[in-house]
Steps between C-alpha positions, in 0.01 A plus 500: 500500500664693218327817390558651159392855421502633146501863394571713195204424279303768323383641170756558227489565127623243253875523462542622856668341801414394853696337779324260731633417845432202723611518862528172688445494876805277541795357315486130566497175313137574412598814309813362338327481162254765393304596195252734340177372349212684338135443433287695257119501525359178361841341460705253697787608720829490314865515595679823419846462654682310773818536698705279729696703755799269502662419169352789304238293316235703322223395265264696280192413303538547126242778503711727720853392413711801404252746651476400868780449750474325836750583771541473874634704789609273783538780752141611445345153455357641179451369150444743215345469157611773264254516213594694187333541162167414654219381275122499554517120521716537813194629683439268795523463873858411584569266789819426687558144617761305688570131538817309586435284192374774269756431227414130492128568502502747212714263295226243555228751417363509854399831659400380846748718685518504878452873552325771299457872530165670444603647168539840340308614194682611186296666228659588167299731277535504122 
């Protein structure tokens, strides 16, 4: 059973930066494709960014493109989300997810990923 543990959330002023980390308990087929999602109170969960370890594929939602960067560290089984120029509307709980078919699922608009972390809260004040 894959375990994903997020960290790095917190309170930041608008225009500031945060870096989220997601450590996976193992590097296997189940964690070959990973992503960050977020959910604000009263809203549906939405995709933020995704990465495929092999091939260098990355994907960003339009709302974060140019401001957020997803990256991975194979040696540490860790995926990062660097968030710059944060806005109040970025306030949400951010979740890490993994799924061997994550890229295919997000292209189809499906968010039923195999493994999820418990989330880390990001609050951006105006």
